[in-house]
C-alpha positions as CSV (number, residue, x, y, z in Angstrom):
1,M,0.0,0.0,0.0
2,T,1.3,3.4,-0.9
3,P,1.1,6.5,1.2
4,A,-1.2,9.4,0.6
5,P,-0.2,11.3,-2.6
6,P,1.8,13.0,-3.9
7,Y,4.4,10.4,-4.8
8,Y,5.9,9.1,-8.1
9,A,5.2,6.0,-10.2
10,V,7.7,4.5,-12.7
11,I,5.7,2.5,-15.3
12,F,7.8,-0.1,-17.1
13,T,5.9,-1.7,-20.0
14,S,7.8,-4.4,-22.0
15,Q,7.7,-7.3,-24.4
16,R,9.9,-10.2,-23.4
17,T,12.1,-12.3,-25.7
18,A,11.7,-16.1,-25.7
19,G,13.3,-18.1,-23.0
20,D,14.5,-17.2,-19.5
21,Q,18.3,-16.8,-19.9
22,G,18.6,-15.9,-16.2
23,Y,15.7,-13.4,-16.3
24,A,13.6,-14.8,-13.4
25,K,16.5,-14.9,-11.0
26,T,17.6,-11.4,-11.9
27,A,14.0,-10.0,-11.7
28,A,13.7,-11.5,-8.2
29,R,17.0,-9.9,-7.2
30,M,15.9,-6.5,-8.6
31,M,12.7,-6.6,-6.5
32,E,14.7,-7.4,-3.4
33,L,17.3,-4.7,-4.2
34,A,14.7,-2.0,-5.1
35,A,12.9,-2.6,-1.8
36,R,16.0,-1.6,0.1
37,Q,16.5,1.7,-1.8
38,P,15.8,5.0,0.0
39,G,12.5,6.4,-1.1
40,Y,11.0,3.1,-2.3
41,L,7.3,2.7,-1.6
42,G,6.2,-0.5,-3.4
43,V,5.6,-2.3,-6.6
44,E,2.8,-3.9,-8.7
45,H,3.2,-6.0,-11.8
46,A,1.3,-8.1,-14.3
47,R,2.5,-10.2,-17.3
48,E,0.4,-11.6,-20.1
49,E,1.3,-10.7,-23.7
50,I,3.1,-7.6,-22.4
51,G,4.5,-7.0,-18.9
52,I,3.7,-4.0,-16.8
53,T,5.7,-3.2,-13.7
54,I,4.8,-0.1,-11.7
55,S,7.2,0.9,-8.9
56,Y,6.3,3.7,-6.5
57,W,8.8,6.2,-5.1
58,E,8.8,9.2,-2.7
59,S,10.7,11.5,-5.1
60,L,12.5,12.0,-8.4
61,R,15.7,11.8,-6.5
62,A,14.8,8.4,-5.2
63,I,14.1,7.2,-8.7
64,A,17.4,8.6,-10.0
65,G,19.2,6.8,-7.2
66,W,17.6,3.5,-8.2
67,K,18.4,4.1,-11.9
68,A,22.0,4.7,-10.9
69,E,22.4,1.6,-8.7
70,A,25.2,-0.5,-10.2
71,E,23.5,-3.9,-10.1
72,H,20.4,-2.4,-11.5
73,Q,22.4,-0.8,-14.4
74,W,23.9,-4.2,-15.2
75,A,20.3,-5.7,-15.3
76,Q,19.2,-2.8,-17.5
77,Q,22.0,-3.5,-20.0
78,R,21.2,-7.2,-20.0
79,G,17.5,-6.4,-20.6
80,R,18.4,-4.3,-23.7
81,E,20.8,-7.0,-25.0
82,Q,18.9,-10.2,-24.2
83,W,15.5,-10.1,-22.3
84,Y,13.3,-7.5,-24.0
85,S,12.1,-7.1,-27.6
86,W,11.1,-3.5,-26.5
87,Y,10.3,-1.5,-23.5
88,T,8.9,1.9,-22.5
89,V,9.5,3.7,-19.2
90,R,7.2,6.4,-18.0
91,I,7.6,8.5,-14.8
92,C,4.5,10.1,-13.4
93,R,3.6,12.1,-10.3
94,V,0.6,10.7,-8.6
95,E,-1.7,13.5,-7.5
96,R,-4.7,11.5,-6.4
97,A,-5.3,7.8,-5.6
98,Y,-8.3,5.8,-4.5
99,E,-9.2,2.2,-4.4
100,F,-12.2,-0.2,-4.0
101,R,-11.6,-3.4,-2.0
102,P,-15.0,-4.9,-0.9
103,D,-13.3,-7.6,1.2
104,A,-10.9,-5.3,3.0
């Protein structure tokens, strides 16, 4: 659960290449590593024909820190070379948020 807005969302939309080639292990490591970054608030993801991962951050500075993290940079390079046919990254400021959870 994210805090009350405002905060930032990084939306990563992608198309995977065939096969794993170490992807699952690295993806799990990136989730673990991101969760330890200053300013990290959480993540949501879905994968069908395309993958969508949305990570939430306190600030643009926190996002820049995550992007600059050495192990994450290695994974980004590997993604460009091996794991993704294409991807798009969008960074948004969340101004309002609400949810419906009837069982909560």
